[in-house]
N, C-alpha and C positions, 0 to 999 in steps of 0.2 A: 270848602263845604260839606255839610252837615251828613254825619253819617246815621245811616239804620239798620239796626240789626234785629232780627227774625227769633222770636222763643220759641218755640216748640208750637209750627202754625199750625199744626193736624190739630193739636189738642186743644190749640188755641180757637181756632173753629167749633169745634164740639161744643167747648165751655164756656164759651163767649158771643159765638155767632148768633143772630137772631134777625126776624125779616122783618123790614117794616112794611111792606107791599110785597106784592106776588113777585113785579116785573126786580127783585133787585135780592130775593131769596138766596140765588144763587151766586150774585155776584157783592156784596160786602158783610164784614161781620163788624162785630165791636171787640175792639183789643184796648187792652191798657197798655199806655204809652207812658214811659221813663223818660224823666231830664233831668240832667245833673244839676247840683246845685255847686255853684266854681266860687271860690275864695284865695285871694294872692296867696304866695305863701310868706310874704311876710304877716299881714293882718291874721292867717291861721297858729304862727307861731305868738302873735302876742292876743292870743282873740279870750284868753280865763278872764272872766271878771262876772261881777254879781251887777246885775241891774233890776230894777225894776219891776214887779209880774206883767207877765204878757200871755199875753192867749196862747192854748196849744197849738198848734198845727198838727199835732201825730201821736196822741197818745202811746206810749212805749213801756217799760216795766215800772214796778213801783218799789219804793226802800225806804226802810225805817229805822232812825240811828236816835237815840233819848227821845225830846219832846219835839221832833222834826219827824216830818212824812218829804220823800223825796222820791217825784213825778217824771219821769226820762220823758224828752219831748225829741224823736226820732232825729239823728242827725243833729239837734239844735244843742240841745243841753239838758239840763234840770230845772224843774219848776222846784221852791220851796216854798214847805206848807207849816206851820206854825199847829204843830196838834197838840195842847197843853190843856185842850178841852176838846176832849173828841167827838163832844154835840157840836160845838160849832168855829170848826178849823179854820188857817186864814191864812191866805197865801200871801207871802213877806217878801218873795224874791225869785229870781230867775239867775242861775250858773251859767255862765254862755261857754258851752263847751263844743267846734264846730266840730261835726264826725261822731259824735258821744254815741251810745247807746246804751251801758250803764253804769254804776257807780258803789263803791264798794265806801268802805267807812269804819275806822277803827284807831280812839284814843284821838279824836280829832285831827286824824288827817281821811282824807277823802281820795280816793285812790277811781280812776275815771279812766275809761280809753279814750283817746282822739284819735281817728283810725288807727295805723298803726305805732303814736305816742302815748306813753302811759303816762300821764301827769297825775303829779301830790300836790293836793291841797289842804292848805291850815284852813278849818273851819271854826276855828278855836270861838272867833268872833264872827259868827253868822253876816252881818254887816257889812264887814272890812276881812273878804278871805283873801288869803296871800297864797300866789303861787309860788309851791317850794322846789319843786323841779319839777323836768320832763327830761323824760326817757325817752329818746327817737328812735323810731322803729324798729322798737321791742319785741310787738306782737305782730306773729306772722297772719291774722287774721284783718289786718289793717283797711284793705278796700271792703265798701259794703255794695252790695249789688242789689238791687230791688227784684225779690225774685217773684214777687206776684205779677210782676209784669210781662206782657207779651212783645210787646217794641221795645228796645232802649234805644234814644232819639239825643245822638253824639251831638251838641253842640259844641260850634270852635270856641275853643278857650287858646292861652297861651302854656304847653305844658313846661315850658320852664319856669314859668313864674308864676305860673295857677296852679290850684288842686281842688280834684274832686269832694267835696265833702259830705253829699248823702242828696238825694231825688227825689222830685215832684212825681208823684202819678196822676194821670185823668184818663179818662175811658173817650175812648174817640172809634167815630166809625168808619174803618177803610176799605178800599178794595182788597178783596183778597187774593188776585191774578198781582196785583202788586206787588203786595204784604210776601206773599210768598217769592218772588222773584229777589227779596233779598237773602235769603239763606238763612239759617239758624244756628246759634250758639247757642251755648252753656255753661252759666259761670260758677264759683261755687261761694256760699255763704258763709262769709267769714267775720259775721258781725258778733262783737263779743259781747259778755255780759257778765255782772260783779253779784257778790255775794258771800256772808262773812259766815265763820265759823266760830270756834274757839280759840281765847287769850287775848288778853288787854277788854278794851272798853269795845264793843263791836256793834252793827248793827246789825238787822235783818231784812232777806232779799225775799221774791219768791221762786217759785220751783224755775222758772226759765230764764234762771241764769249762768253764766258763762263762767265767772270767776268767783275762786272760793279761797276765805284766808282760813286757813287752818294756823293758828298759834304764830311763829315768825313765819311762814310760808305763804305764797300768793298763786297758789294753781288758775292759769286761764288756759281752755278747751278754742283752740280754730276749730278748722272743720278736717284736719287731718291730725294735731298734735295737742300735746296741754305744755303749753308752756308755763315754766316754776321760775321764781323769783325769792329770793330771800330780804325782807323785810323788817329782819330786828332791826338796821336802821333804817326807820320810813322818809326821815328823810333823800338816804339815798339809795332807793333798793337796787340789789345784782342780779342781773338776768344768769341762770342757771342754764344747763343743756336740756332742750327738749325734749321732751320725749314723745315716740310716734305711737297712735292711739288707732288709726283704721280710719275709717272715711264719715264724712258727713255727721260728723258729733256737731251736737247743738247745745246738750245742757251737760250741768255739773251739779252732784248734790254730793254733799260730806256727811258721812254716818261712821262712828266706832273710830277706823282706824283704816275707811275706805273710802275713795271716792269710786261714785256711781257715774256714767255718762252716759248722756240719752240722745241715741244717734237716728239716722232714718232708719235705718237697718237692726239695729237693735239696743241689747242696752249693756256696756262693759264694765267690768270689775277689778278696782286699780287698789294695792296696798301700798301706804303709803308710811308705813312702818317708818322704813328709811324716807324722811319727808325730802331730802333732795333727788329722788329718782323710785318715782313712782313707778310699780313693778304690777305686770298685768294679774290678775289671779283668777277670772274666769269673764263669758259673757251668753247671753240670751240675747237670740235673733227670734226677729218677730215678722221679717219681712221689710216693708217701706214703707213709712210714714214719718211725720213730724211728732216727737215723743218728749215730752219732759217727766222726770221720775224724781218722785219722794220717797223716803223707807221709815217703816217705823215697826219696829224688832223683827220679828222672821218675815217680814214682806217686802217688795218693791211696787211700790203703787205705779202705772205708768201710763199715760193716757195719747191715746194714736189718735191721729188725723188726718183725715183722710180726702178726696176728691178737691185735691188741688196740687201746687206744683211738688206736693212732699212723695208723688206718687201712687199710697195708696188710695183706696176708693171708697172703705168702709173705714167709720171710724169707733173707738172706744177706749172703755177701760181696763187694763188687764194688770191683774193681782199677781206676783211672782214669789216664788216661795225661794227666798235665800238663806233655809236656816242650815244650807249646806253651801257654803260661800262660793265652793269651789264646783259646782252643778246646780247651776237656779232652775228653777222649773214653772211653767206655767199651772196656775193654781185653777184660774177663774177669769170670767171675763164678762165683761159688761157691753151693753150696745150706749153708743154714745151720739151726738151731729155734729158738730166739730168743734173737741175740746182743746184747750188751750192748759194754763196752770193749774194746780192742785194744790193742796198743803191739808195738815191733820192737825187735830189740835184733839189731843185724849184719845176718846173713842169716836168722833166730828170727824168725817172725811166731806173737805169740800172741791166740786169739781167746777172750773169757770168753759163752759160750754157754748163757750160762741154769742151769738146772738140770739141759742137758746134760753141763757141766764144762768145763775148761779145753782149747782145743786147740792143739796146738803144732806150726807147719808150718815145713820150708825153703821160704820164698820164691825160692831162685837162681833159676826159670825161673817166673814168676806165670802162664803156661800151664799148667804143669803142679806144682803146688802137691804135696810132699811131708808126708803126716803123720809127723811124728815122737813126740809123746806125745798121748795124751785121756785127762785125769785124770777119770776117771765119776763117777756116785754125789754128786756136790759139787753146790754152785750156787753159779756166781762172776759176779763184778759188774763188777769194774772193776780191772786191774795194770798196773801201773810195771814197765816191765824199767829197773831199774839198771848198772850199769856191772859190778858184781861179784856182784848176784843180781836175782831176780825177788819183787816182791811182790804180792800180789792178797788181795783182798779179797773173798769169799762172804756166805753169808748167817749173821753173828754172828759169823763166823771170820774170821781174818788167816792167811793161807796165806805159806811165802817157801818158794822154790826156789833150785838151784842150777844153775848154766850147765853142762850137759856136750855134748861134741861133737857126737855123736849126739841132743842133747833137752834134759831137765831132769830135775834130782830134789828129793822134797818133803827140807827138811832142818829145818824147824818148823810148825807151829801153834798159836794162841792163841785160843780161847773168848771172846769179849767179852760173853758173856750170864752 
């Protein structure tokens, strides 16, 4: 028998309920229903491969390495784009990695999460990739859950021989009385993401990363821990002791000798002077909201997104003074609509404000941000400020912009569907 789990039905009624006529307004509501994507365990263990380009199903995060752009297709794998000419990017392939959310690359080795497994792939020849290693069950946050869903509908499958690698979601109208009878549950979001920092030839990811490479170490955050790996031998990464970091950890950013962890409750700062054993320095609490963080100089920039499962009702940009790393303090905050990723390039601050578009500010004076550009009528998710131009991913579209003295200008866009 199929099982149904209702997530926060009261909130679902408030957020998603809508009436179609007077007779049904108190009987029905719209719910986001999630169903699992199932794969045999044998197929999962042998699934990494590169195939021809295919349409994207759900845009995830973006990553750049050398002349390539990689765009995650949530739970499916990675779209590969040849970006030698940013004005005319070309889709060249798709790396199939079931259960994948993000990647990171160093010296032609691509590290990717595949549920609880860490896979290492040689991409020195992008047309003939080779799986170098698969470390099984080393990522604490291996199972992914559809946080946007109100109801999880668990289809029957063979638990012994099959595995859930992702989810599909649809909006469906259900009887409120039937939904409430199912009860409700709460799941921890353990999706992992990747991004790289110093040491070797590495790529660059956006602000929504959960992985950071710092020289010979890979730091992967799940909802509670920093998972630490020694990758000095990239063919054979070694899992070290995890570091408990708190609750609802979402992102990780590296600056100097510190890791900045963004969580639903605040920002945590960890010292990695001893790279094998991160130690907590301080934290900044901001309530309950989704938040990535980036750092520039004496300030950390944090976007808070409310009005959803994150818990908060208001959204905004928080700028935190970290000149005293042991005592971060809020300097100023600005209202936003539904911000996701953000990035910094010199004095320009880029904020992906969801369906409100891409916003570009001059941050010379943090107490008086000057808006330089506002690209409306597009959905924005995450952004990477490269040295020569800007890359942004939205809803199935990859955008690229050139820097101008007074803002930025679109130079290309490519649909991924």
